[in-house]
matplotlib code that plots the C-alpha trace (Angstrom):
import matplotlib.pyplot as plt

x = [26.1, 27.0, 26.9, 28.8, 31.4, 30.6, 32.4, 35.1, 36.0, 35.9, 38.2, 40.3, 40.7, 41.2, 44.1, 46.0, 45.8, 47.1, 49.7, 50.8, 50.9, 52.6, 56.4, 59.4, 59.1, 56.2, 58.3, 61.7, 59.9, 57.2, 60.2, 62.5, 59.7, 59.1, 62.5, 63.3, 59.8, 59.8, 57.7, 55.8, 55.6, 51.3, 51.3, 54.3, 52.3, 49.0, 51.1, 52.3, 49.1, 47.6, 49.9, 50.4, 47.1, 44.8, 46.0, 46.2, 42.5, 41.3, 43.4, 42.3, 38.7, 39.1, 39.6, 36.7, 33.9, 35.7, 34.7, 38.6, 40.3, 43.3, 45.9, 46.2, 42.4, 42.3, 45.2, 43.5, 41.5, 44.4, 45.1, 46.6, 50.1, 50.5, 48.6, 51.4, 54.3, 52.8, 51.8, 55.3, 57.2, 54.8, 55.2, 58.7, 59.4, 57.3, 58.6, 62.0, 63.6, 63.0, 60.4, 61.0, 65.3, 64.4, 62.3, 65.3, 67.9, 65.9, 65.3, 68.7, 69.9, 67.5, 67.4, 69.8, 72.6, 73.1, 73.0, 76.4, 78.3, 82.1, 81.2, 81.5, 78.1, 78.7, 78.7, 75.5, 73.3, 74.2, 73.7, 70.4, 68.9, 68.9, 66.9, 64.7, 64.0, 63.9, 61.1, 59.2, 59.5, 58.3, 55.2, 54.3, 54.9, 51.2, 49.6, 46.0, 47.2, 48.3, 44.8, 46.2, 49.8, 49.6, 46.2, 45.9, 49.5, 52.3, 50.3, 48.7, 52.0, 53.8, 51.3, 52.2, 55.9, 55.0, 52.3, 55.1, 57.6, 54.8, 53.0, 56.4, 57.7, 54.1, 54.1, 58.1, 58.8, 62.7, 61.7, 58.5, 58.1, 58.0, 61.5, 62.6, 63.9, 62.6, 65.4, 65.3, 62.4, 59.9, 60.4, 57.1, 53.8, 53.2, 56.9, 56.7, 53.1, 54.7, 57.5, 55.7, 53.6, 56.5, 58.0, 54.5, 55.6, 58.3, 56.5, 55.2, 52.0, 49.8, 51.4, 51.2, 47.4, 46.9, 49.7, 47.6, 44.1, 44.7, 45.4, 42.7, 40.0, 41.1, 40.9, 37.4, 36.2, 38.1, 35.0, 32.4, 31.6, 31.3, 29.4, 31.3, 29.3, 29.9, 33.1, 33.9, 31.8, 34.1, 37.5, 36.3, 35.3, 39.0, 40.9, 39.1, 39.6, 43.1, 44.3, 42.6, 44.6, 48.1, 47.3, 46.9, 50.2, 51.9, 51.0, 52.1, 55.6, 56.2, 55.0, 57.0, 60.5, 59.8, 59.1, 62.9, 64.5, 67.1, 68.6, 68.7, 70.6, 73.3, 70.9, 71.1, 67.7, 64.6, 65.9, 69.0, 66.0, 63.7, 66.8, 68.2, 64.4, 64.5, 67.7, 67.1, 64.1, 64.6, 68.5, 70.0, 66.5, 65.8, 68.2, 65.7, 62.1, 63.5, 64.8, 61.1, 59.4, 61.0, 61.8, 57.9, 56.7, 59.0, 58.5, 54.6, 54.9, 57.5, 55.2, 52.8, 54.6, 56.2, 53.2, 51.1, 54.0, 53.7, 50.1, 50.5, 52.9, 51.7, 48.0, 50.0, 52.0, 50.0, 52.4, 55.6, 56.4, 53.8, 53.4, 55.9, 58.7, 58.1, 58.1, 61.5, 63.2, 61.8, 63.1, 66.4, 66.6, 65.6, 67.8, 70.6, 69.7, 68.7, 73.3, 73.5, 72.5, 69.6, 71.1, 71.5, 68.6, 66.7, 68.5, 67.9, 64.2, 63.7, 63.5, 61.5, 59.1, 58.8, 58.2, 55.6, 53.5, 52.3, 50.9, 49.3, 47.5, 45.8, 44.8, 43.2, 41.6, 40.2, 39.1, 37.1, 34.9, 34.9, 31.5, 31.1, 33.1, 31.1, 34.7, 36.0, 39.0, 40.3, 39.8, 41.8, 44.6, 45.2, 45.2, 47.7, 49.9, 50.2, 51.0, 53.8, 55.0, 56.1, 56.5, 59.8, 60.8, 59.9, 62.5, 64.9, 65.1, 65.5, 68.4, 70.3, 69.9, 71.7, 73.9, 74.7, 76.8, 74.9, 74.4, 71.5, 69.5, 70.2, 68.7, 65.6, 64.9, 65.7, 63.3, 60.5, 61.0, 59.8, 56.9, 55.2, 53.6, 54.2, 57.5, 59.4, 57.0, 57.4, 53.6, 54.5, 52.6, 48.9, 48.0, 49.3, 47.2, 43.9, 44.8, 45.3, 41.4, 40.1, 41.3, 39.6, 36.4, 36.6, 37.6, 34.8, 31.9, 33.6, 33.2]
y = [-27.0, -30.7, -33.1, -35.5, -37.1, -39.3, -43.1, -42.2, -39.2, -41.0, -44.0, -40.9, -39.2, -42.4, -43.3, -39.8, -40.4, -43.8, -42.3, -39.5, -42.1, -45.4, -44.1, -45.0, -46.3, -48.3, -50.6, -50.8, -51.4, -54.1, -55.6, -55.8, -57.1, -59.8, -61.1, -60.5, -61.8, -64.9, -67.8, -64.7, -62.6, -62.8, -61.1, -59.0, -57.7, -57.2, -55.3, -52.8, -52.5, -51.1, -48.2, -48.1, -48.2, -48.3, -45.0, -43.3, -44.4, -43.1, -39.9, -39.0, -40.0, -37.6, -34.9, -35.6, -35.9, -33.6, -31.1, -29.5, -27.7, -29.1, -30.3, -26.6, -26.6, -29.7, -29.4, -25.9, -27.7, -27.7, -23.8, -21.4, -21.8, -25.2, -25.8, -23.8, -25.5, -29.0, -28.3, -26.9, -30.0, -32.3, -31.2, -30.1, -34.2, -35.6, -32.9, -31.7, -32.6, -36.6, -38.1, -35.7, -36.4, -40.5, -40.8, -39.4, -41.5, -44.5, -44.4, -44.1, -46.7, -49.4, -48.9, -46.5, -47.3, -50.7, -49.4, -47.3, -50.1, -49.1, -45.6, -42.9, -43.1, -39.7, -38.0, -39.8, -39.8, -35.7, -35.7, -38.4, -36.3, -33.4, -34.5, -36.0, -32.8, -31.0, -32.9, -32.6, -29.0, -29.4, -30.8, -29.2, -25.6, -26.9, -27.7, -28.1, -31.0, -33.0, -35.3, -35.9, -36.2, -38.8, -40.7, -41.1, -41.3, -42.0, -44.4, -46.7, -46.8, -47.8, -50.1, -52.4, -52.2, -53.7, -56.0, -57.9, -58.0, -59.3, -61.7, -63.5, -63.7, -65.3, -67.6, -68.8, -68.6, -69.6, -71.1, -71.6, -69.0, -71.4, -72.1, -69.1, -68.3, -64.9, -63.0, -62.0, -58.9, -61.3, -64.2, -65.0, -63.8, -61.2, -59.0, -59.7, -57.9, -54.8, -54.9, -54.5, -51.7, -49.8, -50.6, -49.1, -45.9, -45.7, -45.4, -41.7, -42.5, -41.4, -38.2, -37.9, -38.7, -35.7, -33.5, -35.2, -34.0, -30.6, -31.9, -34.1, -31.2, -29.0, -31.2, -32.5, -28.9, -28.1, -30.9, -29.1, -30.4, -27.0, -28.1, -29.3, -32.6, -33.3, -33.1, -34.7, -37.2, -37.9, -37.0, -40.0, -42.5, -42.0, -42.3, -45.8, -46.9, -46.2, -47.5, -50.6, -50.9, -50.0, -53.0, -55.4, -54.6, -54.5, -58.2, -59.3, -57.6, -59.3, -62.6, -62.6, -61.3, -63.4, -66.0, -65.1, -65.0, -67.0, -65.0, -62.0, -62.9, -60.4, -57.8, -54.8, -53.1, -53.0, -51.8, -54.0, -57.1, -56.1, -55.5, -58.8, -60.4, -58.2, -59.2, -63.0, -63.1, -61.0, -60.7, -58.0, -56.3, -56.6, -53.3, -51.5, -52.9, -51.6, -48.4, -47.8, -49.2, -47.1, -43.5, -43.7, -44.8, -42.0, -39.6, -39.2, -39.2, -36.4, -34.2, -34.6, -34.0, -30.6, -29.8, -30.5, -28.5, -25.5, -25.2, -25.7, -22.8, -20.4, -20.7, -20.5, -17.6, -15.5, -12.7, -14.7, -16.6, -17.7, -21.2, -21.2, -19.6, -22.0, -25.1, -24.1, -23.7, -26.8, -28.7, -27.0, -28.3, -31.9, -32.3, -30.9, -33.9, -36.2, -35.9, -37.5, -41.0, -43.3, -44.7, -41.0, -40.0, -43.1, -43.3, -39.7, -39.6, -42.5, -40.2, -37.7, -40.1, -41.6, -37.6, -37.1, -40.2, -40.3, -36.6, -37.5, -40.4, -38.6, -36.0, -38.0, -40.4, -37.4, -35.5, -38.9, -38.8, -35.5, -35.1, -37.5, -34.9, -31.9, -30.8, -29.7, -28.1, -29.3, -32.9, -31.7, -29.9, -32.1, -35.2, -34.1, -32.7, -35.9, -37.6, -35.3, -35.8, -39.2, -38.7, -36.9, -40.0, -42.1, -39.9, -40.2, -44.0, -44.1, -41.7, -43.5, -46.9, -44.1, -42.6, -44.6, -43.4, -40.2, -40.0, -38.0, -39.5, -43.4, -42.1, -40.6, -44.2, -46.1, -43.8, -44.2, -48.0, -48.1, -45.7, -45.8, -49.0, -50.7, -48.3, -51.0, -51.6, -47.8, -47.4, -45.6, -42.7, -44.5, -45.1, -41.1, -40.2, -42.0, -40.4, -37.1, -37.7, -38.5, -34.8, -33.5, -34.7, -34.3, -30.7, -30.3, -31.5, -29.4, -26.0]
z = [17.2, 17.6, 20.8, 20.0, 17.8, 14.8, 14.9, 12.4, 14.4, 17.7, 16.2, 14.3, 17.8, 19.6, 17.3, 18.0, 21.9, 21.2, 19.1, 21.6, 24.2, 22.7, 22.4, 23.9, 27.1, 26.2, 24.2, 26.3, 29.3, 28.9, 26.6, 30.0, 32.0, 29.8, 30.3, 33.8, 35.0, 33.2, 34.2, 36.5, 33.3, 33.8, 37.3, 36.2, 33.2, 35.0, 37.4, 34.5, 33.2, 36.3, 36.5, 32.6, 31.1, 33.6, 35.4, 32.1, 31.0, 34.7, 33.9, 30.5, 32.1, 34.9, 32.8, 30.8, 34.0, 36.3, 32.9, 33.3, 30.2, 31.2, 33.9, 35.3, 35.5, 37.5, 39.8, 40.4, 43.4, 45.6, 44.7, 41.9, 43.2, 43.5, 40.2, 38.3, 40.3, 39.9, 36.3, 35.1, 36.8, 35.7, 31.4, 31.6, 33.2, 30.4, 27.9, 27.2, 30.5, 30.4, 27.7, 25.0, 25.0, 25.4, 22.7, 20.1, 22.6, 22.7, 18.4, 17.9, 20.8, 19.6, 15.8, 14.2, 15.7, 14.3, 10.7, 11.3, 13.5, 13.8, 13.2, 15.9, 18.3, 19.5, 16.8, 14.9, 17.8, 17.9, 13.8, 14.4, 17.3, 15.2, 12.1, 15.3, 16.6, 13.3, 12.3, 15.9, 15.5, 12.0, 12.7, 16.2, 14.6, 12.6, 15.6, 13.8, 12.0, 14.7, 14.4, 11.0, 11.3, 14.6, 13.9, 10.1, 9.5, 11.8, 14.2, 11.6, 9.7, 12.9, 13.9, 10.7, 11.8, 14.9, 14.2, 12.0, 14.2, 17.1, 14.7, 13.5, 16.9, 18.3, 15.6, 16.2, 20.2, 20.6, 24.2, 26.4, 29.2, 31.9, 31.0, 32.1, 35.2, 36.9, 38.2, 42.3, 41.7, 39.9, 42.0, 43.4, 42.1, 44.6, 44.0, 40.4, 40.5, 42.2, 40.6, 37.2, 38.7, 39.4, 35.8, 34.5, 36.4, 33.6, 30.6, 31.7, 31.0, 34.0, 33.8, 29.7, 30.4, 32.4, 29.7, 26.6, 28.0, 27.1, 22.8, 22.8, 24.5, 21.8, 18.6, 20.0, 20.1, 16.3, 15.5, 16.7, 19.8, 22.2, 24.9, 28.2, 28.9, 25.5, 25.6, 28.3, 26.9, 23.7, 25.5, 27.9, 25.4, 23.2, 26.9, 27.6, 23.9, 23.5, 26.6, 26.1, 22.8, 24.4, 27.5, 24.4, 23.0, 26.3, 26.9, 22.9, 23.6, 26.7, 25.5, 22.7, 24.6, 27.4, 24.4, 23.5, 26.5, 25.1, 22.2, 24.9, 27.5, 27.2, 27.0, 29.6, 28.4, 26.7, 23.6, 22.8, 24.0, 20.5, 18.9, 19.3, 18.6, 14.8, 14.6, 15.0, 12.8, 10.2, 10.1, 8.4, 8.1, 11.8, 12.0, 9.0, 10.7, 14.6, 13.3, 11.3, 14.6, 17.2, 15.3, 14.2, 17.9, 19.5, 16.8, 17.1, 21.1, 21.0, 18.6, 20.7, 24.0, 22.9, 21.5, 24.9, 26.4, 24.4, 24.6, 28.4, 28.9, 26.9, 28.8, 31.8, 31.4, 28.4, 28.9, 27.9, 25.0, 22.8, 21.4, 18.4, 20.8, 23.2, 21.1, 19.6, 23.1, 24.2, 20.9, 21.4, 25.4, 24.4, 21.6, 23.7, 26.9, 24.1, 23.4, 27.0, 26.1, 27.1, 29.9, 31.6, 30.5, 32.1, 35.3, 36.3, 35.3, 37.8, 40.9, 39.7, 38.8, 42.5, 43.4, 40.8, 40.6, 44.2, 43.5, 40.5, 41.4, 43.8, 42.0, 39.2, 42.2, 43.7, 40.6, 39.5, 42.9, 43.4, 43.5, 46.4, 48.3, 47.2, 45.5, 49.1, 48.8, 52.2, 51.1, 48.2, 49.8, 53.0, 50.9, 48.1, 51.3, 52.9, 49.7, 48.9, 52.5, 51.6, 47.8, 49.0, 50.9, 47.9, 45.7, 48.2, 48.3, 44.9, 44.9, 47.7, 45.3, 42.8, 45.1, 48.0, 51.3, 51.8, 55.4, 55.8, 52.7, 54.3, 57.4, 55.8, 54.1, 57.0, 58.9, 56.1, 55.6, 59.5, 59.8, 56.2, 55.0, 51.7, 51.6, 50.3, 47.3, 46.2, 47.7, 51.1, 50.0, 49.9, 54.1, 54.2, 51.4, 52.9, 56.0, 54.7, 52.8, 56.3, 57.7, 54.8, 55.2, 58.9, 58.4, 55.6, 57.6, 61.0, 58.0]

ax = plt.figure().add_subplot(projection="3d")
ax.plot(x, y, z, "-o")
ax.set_aspect("equal")
plt.show()
């Protein structure tokens, strides 16, 4: 029995995990940060890397160090019922309800739409998303070959096209970073950093890290490493390497976009920004290059998202549908939601993320350091309860901005702003989580 992976196998799994992570949000949100932050790009991208690189990396490492078989196993430390509810919500968010449909709609909005100017976009979106999820379904129904599809084929091809755009953009800047005035949210170094942290949430990578762990662990075991120690080490190593690579690419994308601000002034989202940059440097070929970059990025991520969803739900509900049935159902739901359009999907995803991210982060941190408090259930429970309580107010804060004028929501947000430190920065859960952790430790000692 093997105790560890070979270097070649580690590289292949790292490439696979990076390919799973790097999808729609990883392209469009760093691009928007580059334009909006301008002269304050560096603290902003550092903030993005904290939430979109650091936390995902910790999530994979936490799965490894805690020797968990997946997200549900880790969440069981809080409670059986909680683990099923939390795992279901998290997987549905990064699967058929938001992230997977966003992959198709982003591929269309950033790349393919530029090839059909003047045509009925809604009809072509339906056709494109149908073909997109047909391809996702084909690959997802062959889960044993996911490492080959993503790690050895789709991911390298994606990196070639993205590298072409980044290198040309870096060598031929349109303007200097210092000449780009930041918008109000990025006006100071401090606000730029915290805004970057929140923007990093939108990549969904911290949540995806916990979800993808189930696929990575399965692949490691399939390669012959069966002992928990060996599986943990291999999983953690792949997580660290893949997230470092993501961070490097984030910096390059943000830098290229900040240096291209003068040609992107009318762009309203990161997808449009990248499209304008590609058209500027490659003229008519730009649309084809962007279509290849975004479609490859999103296709490989969608495969991973829906495969991990199907695997997780099959294990959570063993008497229910099988893997293939879950996969087909999730593809159909994703296809329907994708046709609502990118703007609608992104808009309604944000309040859900503001609710799910805090308990996700605390679960990761608790799993990383659980040996320090002897895996005490009281610590897990009290930390999670206090975190979720404030996360509800974070959700309401976003809803209040989207649907102003709802009296009870506005009052709840006003209350939270006064009571919870850091609430205005989207971090109101931090202090209550620490209090819950302290209460859990006290109760542990009394038990």
